[in-house]
N, C-alpha and C positions, 0 to 999 in steps of 0.2 A: 504493500500500500504506500503511495507517495507520502512523503513527510507532511506536506501541507494539508493533506486530507485526513491525517490522523487526529483523533481527539483523545483526551486523557481524563482520568477520573478527576472530578471536581475536588475530591479530598486531597489529591496530590498537589493541587494548586491552592490549597487553603493557606491563610496567613501563617498559621502555626507550622505547617509542613515546610513552607518556603523558608521560614526563619530557621528551622532545624536542619534542612537538607541542602539549601542553596547558599544562604548568606554566610555560612562558615568559610566558604571559598574566598570571601572578601574580608574575613575577620569581623563580620557584622552580626554575629549570632545573638548578641545581646541588645540589638536595636529594637525600636518600636516599628512594627510593620502594619501598614494599612492598605487594604486592597482598594484601588481607585477605579479599576475598570476590569470587567470580565466578559468575554464573549464566547459562549460555548457553541460555536458553529464549526463548519469544516475548517475554517481558518481560525482555529481556537487561539485566543490571545488573552493575556492578563497583564495588568500594570499595577505596581505597588509603590507606595511612598515608604521610604525607609529613613527613619530618623535615628541618628546616633550621635550622642553628645550635642554639639552645636551644628552638626552638618546634616543635610538632607540629601537623599539620593532617589533616583527613579530606577526600579527594577522592572524589567519587561521580559515576558515570555514571548519570543518571536514565533511566527507561524510559517517561516520559510526555512529551507535547508541551509547548511553551512556555507556552500559556495555563494549563495545569495547574501548571506550575512556578511561575508567577506567583501562583497560589492558595496553593501551599505556602509560598512566600516571604512572602506576606501573613500567613499563619497564624503563622509563626515570629516575624515582626516584631511581630505583635499580642501574642503571649504575652510576648515580651521586654519590651515597653513596659508590660505589666501585672505585671511582677515574677516571671514564671516563668523559671526557669533553662533556657535553650535555647541551643545553639550557633548563632549567627547565620550566615547565608550571607555570605561575605566578598566584597568587590569585586575585580575584576581591576584591572590598572594603568590601564585606561581607564574605570574606574568601572562596568563592567557587572557584573551579579550572576551571570553564567554564561558559559561558553565553548561556542561552537558549533564543533565540529571534525568535519568530514565528516558533517554532519547528526546528530551525537551531542551531547547536552547534558551538560555537566559543571558541578558546583558544588563550592565549597570552603568548609569550616567549620573552626573550631578543633577539635582533637582533645581530647576530654574524658577525662582520666585518672581512674581510680577503680575501684570494683568494681560489677558489675551487681547489681541488686536480688536479694536472696536470700530466696526464699519460705520458707526454714526459720528465718529471723530475724523474729520477730513485729513488732519495731520497724520493720523495713524494710517489711513488708506494710502496716502501719497508716499509715506515712508516705506510702507510695505512694497509698493510697486517699484520704488527706486532700489530697494534692497534686492528685489528679485532680479533686476537688471544687473546688479553687481554679481549676484550668484552666477548668472549666465555668462557674463563677460569673462569671468575668471575660470570657467570650467569647460570651455570649448575644446581644450586639449586634454581633458581628463583621461587618465589611464588607471584602471583599477589594479589592485594587487594581483600578483601571480597566484593562480588557484581560484580566483573569483569567477563567478559566472559573469557574463557580459549582458546586462539587461538593456534592451532597446525597445523603443516604441515605433515612431515614424509611420503611424497608420495613415492611409490615404483618406483625406477628409471628403473627397468627392465620392469615393466608393461607399463610405459609411453613410453619407448624406443620401445617396441614391437608394441604398438598402432601406434606410429608415423611412424615406418618402414612400416607397412601395408598400411598406408595412402599414403606413397611415392610410393609404388608399384601400388596402385590404380591410383595415378596421372600419372604414366607412361602409364598405359592402356588408360587413357583419352587423353594423349598426342598423342598417335598413332591414336586415333579416330579423334581428332580435326585437327591435323596437321597445326595449325595456327602458327604465328610468335613466340608467347610465347612457344608453345609446342616444336617447333624446338630448341629453346634455352634451354629449359628444358632437352630435350633428348641429346643434345650435351654434357651436363654436368652430365648426369645421372650415368654413370659408376663410376666416382670418388665418387659421393655422395652415391651411393649404397654401395660401398666398406666401406666408413666411417660408414654408418648405420649398416652394417653387423658386422664390428669389434666391435663397441660400444655395439651392442645387445649381441654379444658373451661374452664380458667382463661383461656386466651388469648381465648376468645370473649366474655369479659366486660370486656376491657380497652378503655377509652376513649382512643384515640390522641390525642385533642385535649387530654388532660390530661398528656401526657408532655412534660416540658420539653426545650427544644432548645438546642444550643450547638455550638461548634466542637469536634469530637471527634477524638482521635488515631487511634483504631480499630486500633492495634497496640500498645496500652499493656500490654506484657508485660516481664518482667524484663530481657531483652536490650536493651531500649530505655530502661531506667531505670538511671541511673548515680549512685552515691553517691561524691562526691569525697572527698579526704583530710580535708576539714573537715566531712564528713557532710552536705553540701548535696546536695539531690536535683536531678539534671539529666535532662531528657527529650530523646531524640534520635530521628531517623528519622520524619519527618512525611509520608512518601510516601503514606500511605493516608488522611490527614486529610480530613475533610469535615464539613459541617453535618449533624447527626444528633441522635437522641434521646440525651440525657445518659446515660440508664440503659443504653443499648446499649453505650456505651463502658465503663461500670462492669462490666457483665456479661461483656464480653470479657476484662477483667482477672481477674474472679473465677473464671470457668470454668477458665482456664489454671492458676490457683492451686489450685483445689479438686480437680481430677481427678488430681493427682499422687499417687503412692503414699504419700509422707510426710505429706501433708495430708488426703488421702482423704476428701473430703466432710465435713470438720470443721465442724459447725454453729456452734460457738462462734467459730471463726475467721471464718466467713462473716459472722456478725452483728456481730462486732467491727469487721470491715472496713467494713461498711455504716455502722455508727455513726461511724467515723472520717470517712468521706465526708460523712455528714450533719451533722457539725460545721460544715461549710462550705456544703453545698448540700442542704437537706432534701428528702426524697422523699415522695410521696403514695401512696395505696393502689394506684392503677393502676401506678405505677412498681414497687412491691413485687410486684405480680402479674407484671409483665414479668420481674422477676428470677427468680421461681419458674419461669416458662415457659422462659426462656432456659437456666437452669441445669438444669432438670429434664428437658428433652428428651434422649433418648439419642443424641446427635449422632454419636459415633464408630460406634456399632452400626449406625445408619441409613446413614451415608456409606460405610462399608466394604462393607456388604451391597449397597447400590445399585450401587456400582462393580464389585463382584464379578460380579453377575448381568448387568450391562450388557456386561461384557467376558469372560464365562465361557469363550468359545471360544479366547481368545488370552492370557489373563492367567496369571501365575505363581500357581497355586493354593496352593502351599505357603506363599508369602509372605502371601497373603490370609488363609489359615487362622491364621497366626501373628499377624497384625494383629488379627483378630477375637478370638482367644484372649486377647490383651492387653486389648482393649477391654472385654471382659465380666468381667474379674477383679473389678471393684469395683461391678458394677451393683446388687447388693443394698444396698451402702452408699449409692449414689446414690438408690435408691428410699426408703430410710430417711430420707435427707436431705430429700427432697421432702415426705414426711409431716410431719416435724418442723418444717421451715421453714414449711409451710402452717399448722400450728398456731400458730407464732410470729406469723405475719401476722394470723391470726384474732384472737388475743389482743391484739395491738397495736392493731388497728383495730376491734375488737369487731364482727366480721362473719363470715359464713360464705362460704368460697370455693367449695365444691362439695359 
């Protein structure tokens, strides 16, 4: 059975057992241990806060094999050596960078005190965007340690956009077939979401992937993984998903999480200001701006919820899916307005026609 698919007894991951069987490798068996997070899924993971004397640490059970852990370790060390604030993986008493306990891998890092990035504070948002630019500019020549896996992304955004658009069209056929409460809500909002899909697919077809810059990307660069310490220094945590990928993919992941919120609600000025902050460090070209439009413009939630609903219609909780869809479509007109406005911004910036 592949490592990532294995799950282990919850008792093995209890605070008491971790304290007894894992922390002695660090000389921390007399510490106070508090479980912060536990996910008992195929990618089982657990996070603990470890307090010892006046110091605090983060102990994490990772969900991927050793060669991938070496890649993550390489990434963290690379960023540290290039001036990015990251919590380094600490050595055990015998100088190993991990503990293998019953085929489970654990790592220890310093605990970073502070407040997570606040999307309602513009200074936080712009600092986050600028810091991401620094991370990308310093990691374009990243080389992982020997023995590491080499994680890569580089998915073709046109292929994925086309696939998702076809799935949306299939969902519309199913909606006419079932005519239930969910389907009626889906069809009420289909026109706007179809337009968004068509626009993004059209623009995606013109992107030259060879012109997209590549670097070591975090790929979960969201506020819970961005900490501002007491001196307002920015720290980046949780590199579990990092891989080599298009820089603009990393930026888009950050921006979509920012813009789809009710408080920021597809704010064009905030989007442009964030891109400008990023470009102070790592400038973008026309193809990368197109990528941003496609990534932000596709109605991801509407597509994903609908796809999952019709795939599981005979056994899903229909009321829950209806609630999810209702929430997802609340701001679709604002998203469509954003696409048109951001498209015009790109056309004016590069003196070109998009579609």
